NUZA-32999 format. One record per residue: residue in three letters; z, x, y of N, C-alpha, C, O, CB in turn. Coordinates in steps of 0.1 Angstrom, whole numbers, padded with zeros to 4 digits, always signed. Glycine has a CB too. Layout:
N
ALAZXYZXYZXYZXYZXY;...
% end
This chain:
273
MET+0002+0011-0012-0003+0002-0004+0000+0009+0013+0009+0017+0015+0005-0014-0008;VAL-0010+0004+0024-0008+0010+0038+0003+0007+0045+0006-0004+0049-0017+0008+0045;LEU+0011+0020+0047+0021+0014+0057+0015+0006+0071+0004+0004+0074+0029+0027+0063;ARG+0024+0001+0076+0016-0006+0090+0016+0001+0104+0008-0002+0113+0024-0020+0094;ALA+0025+0010+0106+0031+0014+0115+0019+0019+0125+0014+0028+0118+0041+0023+0111;GLY+0012+0018+0134+0000+0022+0144-0011+0018+0136-0022+0023+0137-0001+0039+0149;VAL-0010+0009+0126-0026+0004+0122-0035-0004+0128-0047-0003+0128-0026-0004+0111;ASN-0026-0016+0135-0032-0028+0141-0031-0020+0158-0039-0022+0167-0021-0047+0137;TRP-0021-0012+0160-0017-0013+0174-0012+0003+0177-0004+0010+0170-0004-0027+0177;GLN-0018+0006+0188-0010+0020+0186-0011+0026+0206-0022+0028+0210-0023+0034+0172;PRO-0003+0028+0213-0003+0031+0226-0008+0048+0227-0002+0055+0218+0013+0028+0232;THR-0015+0054+0233-0014+0064+0237-0010+0071+0245-0008+0083+0242-0018+0066+0236;ARG-0008+0066+0257+0002+0067+0272+0012+0059+0277+0010+0047+0278-0004+0065+0283;ILE+0022+0064+0281+0033+0054+0287+0027+0058+0304+0026+0069+0308+0055+0059+0284;GLU+0022+0046+0310+0018+0047+0322+0031+0045+0333+0032+0052+0343+0008+0037+0324;ARG+0040+0033+0330+0054+0036+0339+0066+0025+0333+0065+0016+0325+0052+0033+0357;VAL+0072+0029+0339+0086+0024+0332+0090+0009+0339+0091+0009+0352+0101+0038+0335;ASN+0091+0000+0333+0093-0014+0344+0107-0019+0344+0111-0025+0354+0083-0028+0339;ASP+0118-0017+0330+0127-0018+0334+0136-0013+0321+0130-0009+0311+0128-0030+0339;VAL+0148-0013+0321+0159-0006+0310+0163-0024+0306+0164-0034+0313+0176+0007+0319;LEU+0164-0022+0298+0170-0039+0290+0186-0038+0283+0189-0030+0274+0157-0043+0273;ASN+0192-0046+0287+0208-0046+0289+0209-0053+0272+0211-0065+0270+0217-0057+0307;THR+0206-0043+0262+0208-0047+0251+0217-0032+0241+0219-0021+0246+0191-0053+0246;SER+0219-0033+0232+0225-0021+0227+0217-0008+0228+0221+0002+0233+0228-0023+0213;THR+0209-0010+0223+0199+0003+0220+0194+0008+0240+0189+0019+0242+0179-0003+0206;LYS+0196-0001+0251+0193+0004+0259+0176+0004+0260+0171+0011+0269+0200+0014+0258;PRO+0168-0003+0251+0152+0000+0252+0145+0004+0266+0149+0000+0276+0145-0012+0246;LEU+0136+0010+0266+0127+0008+0278+0113-0003+0279+0103-0001+0272+0122+0023+0279;LEU+0113-0012+0286+0101-0018+0285+0091-0011+0292+0096-0006+0302+0103-0030+0290;VAL+0081-0009+0291+0071+0001+0296+0058-0005+0295+0055-0015+0287+0071+0014+0287;VAL+0048+0002+0306+0035-0003+0305+0026+0006+0303+0021+0013+0311+0031-0009+0315;THR+0021+0006+0285+0010+0016+0284-0003+0010+0284-0007-0001+0287+0011+0024+0272;ASP-0010+0022+0279-0026+0020+0281-0030+0007+0270-0042+0004+0269-0037+0036+0276;VAL-0022+0000+0265-0027-0011+0251-0014-0023+0258-0008-0030+0250-0022-0002+0229;GLY-0013-0024+0272-0001-0033+0274+0012-0032+0277+0016-0021+0281+0002-0040+0266;LEU+0019-0042+0275+0037-0042+0273+0039-0034+0262+0030-0030+0255+0046-0057+0269;ALA+0053-0032+0261+0059-0023+0248+0071-0025+0249+0076-0026+0260+0056-0008+0247;LEU+0078-0026+0238+0093-0025+0241+0098-0008+0235+0090-0004+0226+0103-0041+0232;LEU+0106-0002+0238+0103+0014+0234+0121+0019+0235+0129+0021+0244+0090+0024+0248;LYS+0121+0021+0219+0132+0028+0217+0131+0044+0212+0122+0048+0205+0139+0019+0209;TYR+0139+0050+0216+0144+0065+0222+0149+0072+0214+0157+0065+0207+0153+0067+0233;ILE+0149+0087+0209+0158+0094+0207+0167+0097+0221+0163+0100+0232+0153+0105+0200;GLY+0185+0092+0212+0195+0095+0226+0196+0081+0233+0201+0079+0244+0187+0107+0239;ASN+0191+0073+0225+0194+0058+0228+0211+0055+0227+0217+0063+0221+0185+0047+0218;ALA+0216+0045+0230+0233+0047+0225+0236+0042+0215+0249+0040+0213+0242+0042+0233;GLN+0229+0039+0205+0232+0039+0191+0226+0044+0178+0225+0040+0167+0232+0030+0189;GLY+0222+0057+0186+0218+0068+0176+0204+0066+0169+0199+0055+0170+0229+0069+0165;GLU+0199+0077+0161+0187+0075+0156+0186+0070+0147+0174+0068+0143+0183+0083+0155;ASP+0198+0065+0139+0200+0055+0129+0194+0042+0133+0188+0035+0124+0215+0054+0126;ALA+0194+0038+0147+0184+0023+0151+0171+0023+0150+0163+0013+0148+0184+0019+0166;LEU+0167+0037+0152+0151+0040+0151+0148+0036+0135+0139+0028+0132+0147+0058+0155;VAL+0158+0043+0126+0152+0044+0111+0154+0028+0110+0145+0021+0105+0162+0056+0098;ALA+0164+0024+0114+0166+0004+0112+0152-0002+0113+0146-0009+0104+0176-0006+0127;GLU+0148+0003+0124+0137-0004+0133+0126-0004+0126+0120-0015+0125+0135+0002+0148;LEU+0119+0008+0118+0110+0010+0113+0109+0007+0100+0099+0003+0095+0107+0018+0116;LEU+0121+0010+0093+0124+0005+0077+0119-0010+0078+0110-0016+0072+0142+0004+0071;ALA+0126-0014+0088+0129-0030+0087+0112-0038+0088+0107-0046+0081+0142-0036+0104;ALA+0105-0031+0100+0091-0038+0100+0080-0036+0090+0070-0042+0087+0084-0035+0112;GLU+0088-0021+0084+0076-0023+0074+0073-0034+0059+0064-0039+0053+0076-0011+0069;LEU+0086-0033+0060+0093-0041+0048+0092-0055+0052+0094-0062+0042+0109-0037+0045;ALA+0091-0059+0059+0088-0070+0065+0073-0078+0063+0070-0090+0059+0090-0067+0076;ALA+0065-0065+0069+0049-0068+0067+0050-0068+0051+0045-0079+0047+0036-0053+0074;MET+0054-0062+0043+0053-0064+0028+0057-0073+0023+0054-0075+0011+0057-0056+0020;ILE+0065-0082+0029+0066-0097+0023+0059-0109+0033+0064-0120+0031+0082-0101+0021;GLY+0051-0108+0041+0047-0115+0049+0052-0122+0063+0048-0131+0070+0045-0121+0043;LEU+0065-0113+0063+0073-0114+0079+0063-0114+0089+0053-0108+0086+0084-0101+0084;ILE+0063-0120+0101+0058-0111+0111+0065-0104+0123+0071-0111+0131+0049-0117+0116;THR+0064-0094+0125+0071-0088+0136+0060-0081+0146+0050-0075+0141+0082-0078+0131;PRO+0062-0082+0157+0055-0074+0167+0049-0063+0163+0055-0053+0157+0063-0070+0177;ASP+0034-0062+0165+0028-0047+0160+0037-0038+0162+0047-0041+0169+0014-0042+0168;PHE+0036-0022+0155+0046-0016+0162+0039-0002+0159+0028-0002+0154+0063-0019+0155;ALA+0044+0010+0163+0037+0024+0159+0050+0034+0164+0056+0031+0175+0019+0028+0170;VAL+0053+0045+0156+0057+0055+0165+0048+0065+0168+0039+0068+0161+0067+0061+0160;LYS+0052+0069+0181+0047+0077+0188+0058+0087+0197+0068+0083+0202+0038+0070+0195;ARG+0050+0101+0196+0058+0111+0205+0058+0109+0218+0048+0105+0224+0055+0124+0204;ILE+0072+0112+0227+0072+0108+0239+0079+0120+0251+0091+0123+0250+0079+0094+0238;PRO+0072+0126+0259+0079+0134+0267+0098+0127+0269+0103+0116+0267+0069+0134+0282;VAL+0104+0138+0274+0115+0133+0283+0111+0120+0294+0101+0120+0301+0120+0148+0293;ILE+0121+0109+0294+0114+0099+0304+0130+0094+0310+0139+0087+0305+0103+0084+0294;PRO+0129+0099+0320+0140+0096+0331+0141+0078+0333+0131+0071+0330+0134+0105+0347;THR+0151+0072+0337+0151+0059+0346+0160+0060+0355+0166+0071+0356+0154+0046+0339;ARG+0162+0047+0363+0168+0047+0376+0185+0046+0370+0195+0043+0376+0161+0034+0387;ASN+0183+0047+0360+0198+0046+0354+0203+0056+0351+0205+0055+0339+0199+0039+0344;PRO+0208+0066+0355+0211+0081+0356+0220+0084+0338+0222+0095+0333+0224+0084+0374;PHE+0225+0070+0331+0231+0069+0321+0219+0071+0308+0220+0077+0296+0239+0055+0322;VAL+0208+0065+0315+0195+0062+0303+0187+0072+0306+0183+0075+0317+0187+0047+0303;ILE+0183+0079+0293+0173+0091+0295+0167+0092+0278+0173+0095+0268+0183+0107+0300;ALA+0155+0089+0281+0147+0089+0268+0143+0107+0266+0136+0114+0274+0131+0076+0269;GLN+0151+0109+0253+0149+0122+0248+0133+0125+0246+0126+0115+0246+0157+0123+0235;SER+0126+0138+0243+0118+0143+0243+0116+0136+0226+0126+0132+0220+0120+0157+0249;GLY+0105+0136+0219+0103+0134+0202+0096+0121+0195+0088+0115+0202+0118+0134+0194;PRO+0098+0117+0185+0091+0105+0181+0098+0092+0183+0109+0091+0178+0089+0106+0167;ALA+0094+0082+0190+0100+0070+0193+0095+0059+0188+0084+0060+0183+0100+0068+0206;PHE+0099+0049+0188+0096+0034+0180+0089+0028+0196+0094+0029+0207+0115+0022+0173;PHE+0079+0022+0193+0072+0011+0201+0069+0000+0194+0064+0001+0182+0059+0015+0206;SER+0071-0013+0200+0064-0027+0195+0064-0031+0205+0072-0029+0214+0070-0037+0185;ARG+0047-0045+0204+0041-0050+0214+0053-0060+0222+0061-0067+0216+0028-0057+0209;TRP+0052-0060+0233+0059-0070+0241+0051-0081+0238+0039-0081+0240+0059-0067+0256;GLU+0059-0097+0231+0050-0107+0228+0056-0116+0239+0067-0113+0243+0051-0113+0212;PRO+0049-0127+0245+0053-0140+0256+0054-0152+0242+0046-0158+0235+0036-0145+0271;ALA+0067-0152+0244+0068-0160+0237+0084-0170+0237+0090-0167+0247+0065-0154+0226;THR+0090-0178+0229+0102-0186+0234+0110-0182+0224+0107-0182+0212+0100-0203+0236;THR+0121-0180+0229+0135-0177+0219+0142-0185+0212+0149-0192+0220+0145-0173+0224;LEU+0144-0188+0201+0152-0200+0191+0164-0203+0202+0171-0194+0207+0159-0191+0172;ALA+0166-0212+0205+0177-0218+0207+0187-0233+0201+0181-0243+0195+0173-0219+0217;PRO+0203-0231+0203+0207-0245+0196+0201-0254+0195+0194-0258+0204+0215-0250+0199;ASN+0203-0260+0185+0196-0274+0180+0184-0278+0187+0183-0288+0194+0205-0285+0182;SER+0172-0264+0184+0164-0268+0190+0153-0273+0180+0154-0273+0167+0160-0258+0200;GLN+0140-0278+0189+0132-0284+0179+0121-0281+0175+0114-0288+0168+0131-0292+0181;LEU+0119-0265+0183+0110-0258+0179+0103-0258+0165+0091-0260+0161+0114-0247+0181;LEU+0116-0255+0156+0109-0253+0142+0105-0260+0133+0102-0257+0121+0114-0248+0136;ARG+0106-0272+0140+0098-0289+0134+0083-0283+0135+0078-0286+0125+0100-0309+0146;SER+0075-0277+0142+0062-0272+0143+0058-0259+0137+0046-0254+0138+0058-0272+0156;LEU+0068-0252+0130+0061-0240+0123+0047-0243+0116+0044-0254+0110+0072-0234+0112;ARG+0042-0236+0116+0028-0235+0105+0030-0235+0093+0023-0242+0085+0020-0225+0105;ASP+0040-0225+0089+0045-0225+0077+0064-0223+0072+0069-0213+0067+0036-0213+0073;PRO+0071-0235+0075+0081-0238+0067+0086-0228+0062+0097-0224+0067+0078-0246+0059;ARG+0081-0221+0050+0087-0215+0038+0091-0199+0048+0100-0191+0044+0073-0214+0022;ASP+0083-0197+0059+0092-0188+0064+0103-0185+0067+0109-0174+0066+0090-0186+0069;ILE+0109-0198+0072+0125-0199+0069+0133-0192+0060+0142-0184+0062+0128-0210+0066;ALA+0128-0199+0048+0138-0192+0034+0134-0174+0036+0143-0165+0037+0131-0199+0014;LYS+0122-0173+0037+0119-0160+0037+0128-0150+0045+0132-0139+0041+0105-0160+0041;LEU+0131-0155+0057+0137-0149+0071+0152-0148+0063+0155-0136+0058+0136-0162+0088;VAL+0162-0156+0061+0172-0158+0054+0171-0146+0042+0178-0136+0043+0172-0173+0049;VAL+0163-0147+0033+0165-0139+0025+0159-0122+0027+0162-0115+0018+0161-0147+0014;PHE+0152-0117+0036+0149-0110+0039+0161-0103+0048+0164-0092+0046+0138-0113+0042;ASP+0168-0111+0058+0185-0102+0064+0190-0104+0055+0195-0092+0054+0196-0107+0075;THR+0194-0109+0045+0205-0108+0034+0201-0093+0025+0208-0083+0025+0204-0124+0022;TRP+0187-0094+0018+0184-0082+0016+0185-0065+0022+0186-0055+0015+0176-0086+0015;LEU+0185-0066+0035+0186-0058+0044+0200-0055+0046+0206-0044+0047+0180-0061+0054;ARG+0205-0069+0047+0220-0069+0052+0222-0067+0068+0230-0060+0074+0229-0057+0044;ASN+0212-0075+0073+0212-0075+0087+0221-0082+0091+0222-0094+0087+0201-0080+0091;LYS+0231-0078+0101+0243-0088+0108+0239-0089+0119+0247-0098+0123+0257-0083+0109;ASP+0231-0087+0130+0227-0089+0140+0216-0100+0143+0210-0100+0154+0224-0078+0142;ARG+0215-0109+0135+0206-0119+0137+0214-0130+0137+0215-0136+0147+0196-0120+0127;PHE+0222-0133+0126+0233-0145+0123+0241-0142+0112+0235-0142+0101+0226-0159+0120;SER+0254-0138+0111+0263-0132+0099+0277-0143+0102+0281-0146+0113+0267-0112+0102;MET+0280-0145+0094+0295-0152+0092+0307-0142+0091+0319-0144+0091+0296-0162+0079;ALA+0300-0134+0090+0314-0119+0085+0321-0115+0097+0317-0120+0108+0307-0100+0079;GLY+0331-0106+0097+0335-0103+0110+0346-0112+0113+0351-0120+0105+0325-0104+0119;HIS+0350-0110+0128+0355-0119+0135+0348-0129+0145+0350-0125+0156+0364-0113+0140;GLY+0344-0137+0145+0340-0147+0149+0325-0151+0146+0320-0162+0148+0343-0146+0161;GLY+0316-0136+0137+0307-0137+0133+0297-0137+0145+0301-0138+0156+0308-0146+0124;VAL+0280-0136+0142+0274-0130+0148+0265-0146+0150+0267-0155+0142+0270-0116+0142;VAL+0257-0148+0161+0250-0159+0161+0241-0153+0176+0246-0156+0188+0260-0175+0162;ASN+0229-0146+0174+0220-0144+0182+0207-0150+0182+0198-0144+0175+0219-0132+0182;TYR+0202-0161+0189+0194-0168+0187+0181-0155+0197+0169-0156+0194+0199-0185+0191;ASP+0185-0148+0205+0174-0141+0209+0160-0132+0199+0148-0129+0201+0183-0132+0217;ASN+0169-0130+0187+0164-0121+0175+0151-0129+0171+0141-0123+0167+0176-0118+0161;ILE+0152-0143+0173+0141-0149+0169+0130-0152+0178+0136-0149+0189+0143-0159+0164;LEU+0120-0155+0180+0110-0156+0184+0099-0167+0182+0091-0165+0173+0107-0148+0181;ILE+0096-0179+0189+0084-0185+0183+0074-0184+0195+0075-0183+0207+0085-0200+0177;VAL+0063-0188+0186+0052-0176+0193+0044-0196+0189+0044-0205+0180+0045-0153+0182;PRO+0033-0191+0207+0019-0207+0197+0012-0204+0191+0007-0193+0193+0008-0216+0203;ASP+0008-0211+0182-0004-0208+0175-0009-0223+0172-0004-0232+0166-0001-0198+0160;LYS-0021-0223+0179-0028-0232+0181-0017-0248+0183-0007-0249+0189-0039-0231+0168;ARG-0024-0258+0177-0010-0267+0176+0002-0269+0170+0011-0277+0172-0011-0276+0173;LYS+0001-0255+0160+0015-0252+0156+0021-0242+0165+0019-0240+0176+0016-0245+0142;SER+0031-0237+0155+0041-0225+0160+0042-0216+0149+0037-0217+0138+0057-0231+0164;ARG+0051-0205+0155+0047-0194+0141+0063-0184+0144+0068-0184+0156+0026-0181+0145;LEU+0069-0177+0136+0081-0172+0135+0079-0159+0141+0074-0152+0132+0086-0173+0123;LEU+0082-0154+0150+0083-0140+0151+0097-0133+0148+0106-0138+0154+0079-0137+0165;ILE+0099-0123+0140+0108-0117+0140+0112-0105+0149+0102-0099+0152+0109-0115+0130;ILE+0122-0099+0154+0125-0092+0164+0139-0082+0159+0148-0085+0151+0128-0103+0176;ASP+0139-0072+0165+0152-0064+0169+0158-0062+0155+0163-0072+0150+0163-0074+0179;HIS+0158-0050+0147+0164-0050+0136+0174-0035+0136+0176-0029+0126+0153-0051+0124;SER+0177-0032+0146+0185-0019+0149+0197-0020+0141+0202-0009+0138+0190-0017+0166;HIS+0202-0027+0137+0217-0028+0131+0214-0035+0116+0223-0041+0111+0229-0038+0141;ALA+0203-0034+0111+0201-0036+0097+0208-0025+0089+0212-0015+0094+0186-0036+0094;PHE+0209-0027+0077+0213-0017+0068+0227-0014+0064+0233-0015+0054+0208-0007+0072;ALA+0232-0009+0081+0247-0006+0081+0249-0009+0094+0241-0011+0103+0253+0010+0077;GLU+0262-0010+0095+0271-0016+0106+0277-0002+0114+0280-0002+0126+0284-0026+0099;THR+0278+0005+0107+0286+0017+0115+0270+0027+0111+0260+0023+0117+0306+0023+0105;THR+0269+0039+0102+0258+0048+0102+0253+0050+0088+0259+0054+0078+0263+0061+0108;LEU+0246+0048+0088+0233+0049+0076+0236+0057+0067+0233+0053+0056+0219+0053+0079;GLU+0244+0071+0070+0254+0083+0060+0268+0076+0050+0272+0078+0039+0263+0095+0073;ASP+0271+0067+0061+0286+0063+0059+0283+0054+0049+0288+0055+0039+0295+0057+0070;GLU+0272+0044+0053+0275+0032+0043+0266+0030+0030+0268+0023+0020+0274+0020+0050;ILE+0248+0041+0035+0248+0039+0021+0251+0046+0008+0250+0058+0006+0238+0037+0020;ASN+0256+0037-0001+0260+0041-0015+0262+0031-0022+0259+0019-0019+0270+0048-0017;ALA+0269+0035-0035+0261+0033-0047+0269+0013-0050+0267+0006-0059+0266+0049-0063;ASP+0277+0012-0039+0285+0000-0033+0272-0009-0024+0272-0022-0023+0300+0008-0021;TRP+0264-0003-0021+0255-0010-0009+0250-0022-0014+0251-0032-0007+0241-0001-0004;ALA+0244-0025-0028+0232-0032-0032+0247-0044-0036+0244-0056-0037+0217-0024-0047;ASN+0259-0041-0037+0266-0054-0044+0271-0064-0035+0274-0075-0040+0279-0050-0054;GLU+0271-0063-0025+0275-0072-0014+0270-0083-0019+0261-0083-0027+0269-0069-0001;GLU+0277-0094-0013+0273-0110-0014+0277-0117-0001+0287-0123+0002+0282-0118-0027;GLN+0269-0115+0004+0274-0120+0020+0259-0125+0022+0249-0120+0019+0280-0108+0033;VAL+0262-0138+0029+0242-0144+0033+0243-0140+0049+0253-0140+0056+0238-0169+0031;TYR+0230-0136+0050+0231-0138+0067+0217-0140+0076+0209-0138+0067+0239-0123+0074;GLY+0211-0142+0085+0205-0147+0089+0202-0162+0087+0191-0166+0087+0199-0141+0087;LEU+0212-0172+0085+0212-0186+0083+0220-0190+0094+0232-0189+0095+0218-0191+0070;PHE+0211-0196+0103+0216-0205+0111+0215-0220+0110+0206-0224+0103+0212-0202+0122;ASN+0222-0226+0115+0228-0239+0109+0215-0247+0113+0211-0257+0106+0244-0244+0118;GLU+0208-0242+0126+0194-0251+0125+0181-0247+0115+0169-0251+0116+0187-0249+0139;PHE+0185-0240+0105+0175-0243+0094+0178-0251+0084+0171-0253+0074+0171-0231+0087;ALA+0191-0256+0087+0192-0264+0074+0184-0274+0070+0180-0274+0059+0204-0271+0073;PRO+0178-0285+0080+0165-0291+0074+0155-0291+0067+0151-0300+0061+0160-0293+0077;ILE+0150-0274+0071+0140-0270+0065+0140-0260+0052+0130-0259+0045+0133-0265+0075;LEU+0151-0255+0051+0154-0249+0039+0155-0255+0026+0163-0264+0026+0164-0245+0040;ARG+0148-0252+0015+0141-0255+0001+0148-0247-0007+0146-0235-0004+0125-0251+0000;ARG+0157-0249-0020+0159-0239-0025+0146-0236-0035+0149-0228-0044+0171-0239-0031;ARG+0137-0239-0036+0125-0233-0043+0118-0223-0034+0113-0212-0037+0114-0245-0048;ASP+0120-0229-0020+0116-0215-0014+0123-0206-0008+0118-0199+0000+0109-0216-0006;VAL+0135-0203-0011+0144-0194-0012+0145-0184-0028+0148-0172-0029+0156-0201-0009;GLU+0141-0193-0040+0137-0184-0051+0121-0173-0052+0117-0162-0056+0137-0196-0062;ALA+0115-0184-0044+0102-0180-0039+0102-0168-0032+0094-0159-0034+0097-0190-0029;ALA+0113-0167-0021+0111-0156-0015+0117-0142-0022+0114-0131-0020+0117-0158-0003;ILE+0125-0148-0030+0131-0134-0037+0123-0126-0047+0123-0114-0049+0144-0138-0045;ASN+0118-0137-0051+0106-0133-0064+0096-0123-0056+0091-0113-0062+0094-0150-0071;VAL+0094-0125-0041+0086-0121-0035+0085-0105-0033+0077-0096-0033+0086-0129-0025;ILE+0102-0107-0030+0109-0094-0027+0110-0085-0042+0106-0073-0042+0124-0097-0020;CYS+0114-0092-0052+0114-0083-0065+0103-0083-0070+0103-0084-0082+0122-0087-0076;SER+0091-0083-0065+0077-0083-0076+0068-0068-0065+0058-0062-0068+0064-0105-0075;LEU+0076-0064-0053+0073-0056-0046+0071-0042-0054+0079-0039-0063+0082-0057-0036;ALA+0059-0032-0051+0061-0019-0063+0074-0009-0057+0077-0006-0046+0044-0007-0063;PRO+0079-0007-0064+0092+0006-0064+0086+0018-0051+0093+0022-0042+0094+0016-0084;GLY+0073+0022-0053+0069+0034-0050+0066+0027-0035+0067+0034-0025+0057+0040-0059;ASP+0063+0015-0034+0058+0008-0021+0074+0010-0009+0075+0014+0003+0053-0012-0025;ILE+0084+0004-0019+0097+0006-0009+0101+0019-0007+0108+0021+0004+0108+0000-0014;ARG+0099+0030-0016+0103+0044-0017+0093+0050-0003+0097+0055+0007+0098+0051-0035;ASP+0078+0046-0007+0071+0052+0011+0078+0048+0023+0080+0055+0033+0055+0045+0016;ALA+0081+0035+0022+0083+0029+0037+0098+0038+0040+0101+0043+0051+0086+0009+0037;CYS+0104+0037+0030+0120+0042+0034+0117+0059+0037+0125+0066+0045+0133+0039+0018;ARG+0105+0066+0030+0105+0081+0031+0098+0084+0048+0099+0095+0054+0094+0089+0017;SER+0092+0073+0053+0082+0075+0062+0088+0078+0076+0080+0080+0085+0073+0062+0063;THR+0099+0078+0077+0106+0078+0090+0104+0093+0094+0105+0102+0085+0123+0073+0089;PRO+0101+0097+0109+0099+0110+0114+0113+0122+0109+0124+0119+0105+0098+0108+0131;ILE+0109+0132+0111+0124+0142+0105+0132+0139+0114+0144+0138+0112+0123+0160+0102;GLU+0127+0137+0129+0138+0141+0139+0146+0131+0138+0157+0132+0145+0135+0144+0153;TRP+0145+0121+0133+0154+0111+0135+0166+0112+0125+0176+0105+0125+0147+0097+0135;GLY+0165+0123+0114+0176+0128+0107+0178+0117+0093+0189+0115+0088+0190+0129+0119;PHE+0169+0112+0091+0172+0102+0077+0161+0115+0067+0149+0118+0067+0162+0079+0079;GLY+0172+0120+0059+0166+0124+0050+0161+0122+0035+0164+0112+0030+0169+0129+0051;ARG+0154+0130+0029+0144+0125+0017+0157+0118+0006+0155+0108+0000+0133+0142+0007;PRO+0170+0126+0005+0181+0118-0005+0184+0105-0002+0185+0095-0009+0196+0126-0006;LEU+0187+0106+0015+0193+0094+0013+0181+0081+0018+0184+0070+0021+0208+0094+0023;ALA+0170+0085+0016+0157+0076+0018+0158+0073+0004+0161+0061+0001+0142+0083+0023;ASP+0156+0082-0006+0153+0076-0018+0167+0071-0024+0166+0066-0035+0146+0086-0028;LEU+0178+0071-0020+0190+0064-0023+0185+0049-0019+0182+0042-0028+0203+0070-0015;LEU+0185+0045-0006+0186+0034-0002+0173+0027-0008+0173+0015-0011+0188+0034+0012;SER+0163+0033-0010+0148+0025-0016+0153+0020-0030+0152+0008-0032+0132+0038-0018;GLU+0161+0030-0041+0169+0020-0052+0177+0012-0048+0174+0001-0053+0177+0025-0062;LEU+0185+0012-0041+0198+0000-0035+0187-0010-0031+0190-0021-0036+0211+0006-0019;LEU+0176-0011-0022+0170-0019-0021+0164-0029-0032+0161-0041-0032+0165-0015-0015;ILE+0161-0016-0045+0157-0028-0058+0164-0037-0064+0163-0049-0066+0154-0021-0071;GLN+0175-0028-0066+0189-0033-0071+0194-0042-0061+0202-0049-0067+0199-0021-0073;ARG+0192-0045-0050+0200-0058-0045+0190-0067-0045+0194-0079-0045+0208-0058-0030;ALA+0177-0064-0045+0167-0075-0043+0170-0079-0063+0169-0091-0064+0147-0068-0037;ALA+0172-0074-0074+0174-0080-0084+0187-0087-0085+0187-0098-0092+0172-0072-0093;ARG+0197-0085-0082+0210-0092-0082+0210-0104-0074+0215-0113-0080+0222-0084-0076;MET+0204-0106-0061+0202-0114-0055+0197-0130-0060+0201-0142-0057+0196-0107-0049;GLN+0184-0126-0069+0186-0135-0077+0195-0144-0088+0189-0153-0094+0182-0134-0079;SER+0210-0139-0090+0218-0148-0093+0226-0155-0084+0228-0167-0087+0225-0144-0102;TRP+0231-0151-0070+0242-0155-0066+0233-0161-0050+0238-0171-0044+0255-0143-0067;LEU+0221-0154-0045+0219-0160-0031+0214-0176-0032+0218-0183-0023+0207-0149-0022;PRO+0206-0181-0041+0202-0194-0037+0214-0206-0036+0214-0214-0027+0191-0198-0046;THR+0222-0204-0046+0235-0212-0046+0247-0207-0030+0254-0214-0023+0243-0207-0063;ALA+0244-0193-0029+0256-0189-0019+0249-0196-0006+0256-0202+0002+0258-0169-0018;ILE+0233-0194-0002+0233-0200+0009+0232-0219+0007+0238-0224+0016+0220-0193+0017;PHE+0230-0225+0002+0235-0236+0001+0247-0241+0003+0249-0253+0007+0231-0238-0006;ASP+0259-0231-0002+0271-0236-0002+0277-0234+0015+0284-0241+0022+0280-0227-0015;GLN+0270-0221+0018+0272-0218+0030+0271-0232+0041+0280-0239+0047+0262-0207+0032;LEU+0256-0233+0041+0252-0251+0046+0262-0257+0044+0266-0263+0054+0241-0259+0040;GLU+0269-0260+0033+0276-0275+0032+0289-0272+0038+0297-0281+0037+0279-0284+0016;LEU+0294-0261+0044+0304-0260+0054+0304-0268+0064+0314-0275+0065+0303-0249+0060;ASN+0294-0269+0074+0289-0282+0083+0285-0289+0080+0290-0300+0083+0283-0282+0092;PHE+0272-0290+0071+0271-0305+0069+0260-0301+0054+0259-0290+0050+0262-0315+0086;GLU+0253-0312+0047+0248-0309+0036+0234-0305+0039+0226-0308+0048+0249-0321+0027;GLY+0233-0297+0029+0219-0289+0026+0213-0294+0019+0218-0298+0009+0219-0278+0021;LYS+0198-0295+0022+0190-0298+0010+0182-0290+0006+0176-0282+0013+0184-0307+0011;GLU+0182-0293-0010+0178-0285-0022+0168-0292-0027+0165-0289-0038+0187-0283-0031;GLY+0163-0300-0021+0150-0309-0030+0141-0298-0031+0130-0298-0036+0140-0324-0023;
% end
């Protein structure tokens, strides 16, 4: 399988910095020769693990048919900003195309117009597979509800789901600390917004898990090995993560479908038809 970084979209130069966004990695909104892009860089507030997570999540999402903005990895020079505490260091950076879209909102009706409602099940399974706590999680104190990490993009008379921001996938602290033999065993559901309840079906959840389980191990390994050396994600840890992703996908078959609908029933009855 061909990795997707830079295949459909590849900036070659940055023309100016428009803004520094006030999120955890302080990404830059930049104008490039191919339009607006979000730039995440070496020296960001969350460290290079955030870049690793972004690239791996985007590659793995593409493998299972989830849509992210087009993305690429390109070397940049040092880029100072108006904020003296935000400086993009030179080296390979993660670019994603800036997409004009509507974010999901509480009690939103936008999901009713999705061209493929099965993407909802695929998203919940994907976030759980990657242990992505930064979209929706009931774990921890108060949990996380981040509607901004789901975009709804017009698609003729319908709409499509676009998922963004995976800087905190795989690990809550550091990849080196958390990617270990126990990583695949956690049984926590992620990405399960209450707004998904009317759309989720057990058969779609099971189908999404099967898609992940059918991925070629070599493709998962190649994605995990694709990060630039400057990001510090070495071959041994990359190979361990790829093996753990395979193990976690297989284990999810036995617990995830029931866990999803059990969690929904905390608030209202989920449909399992």
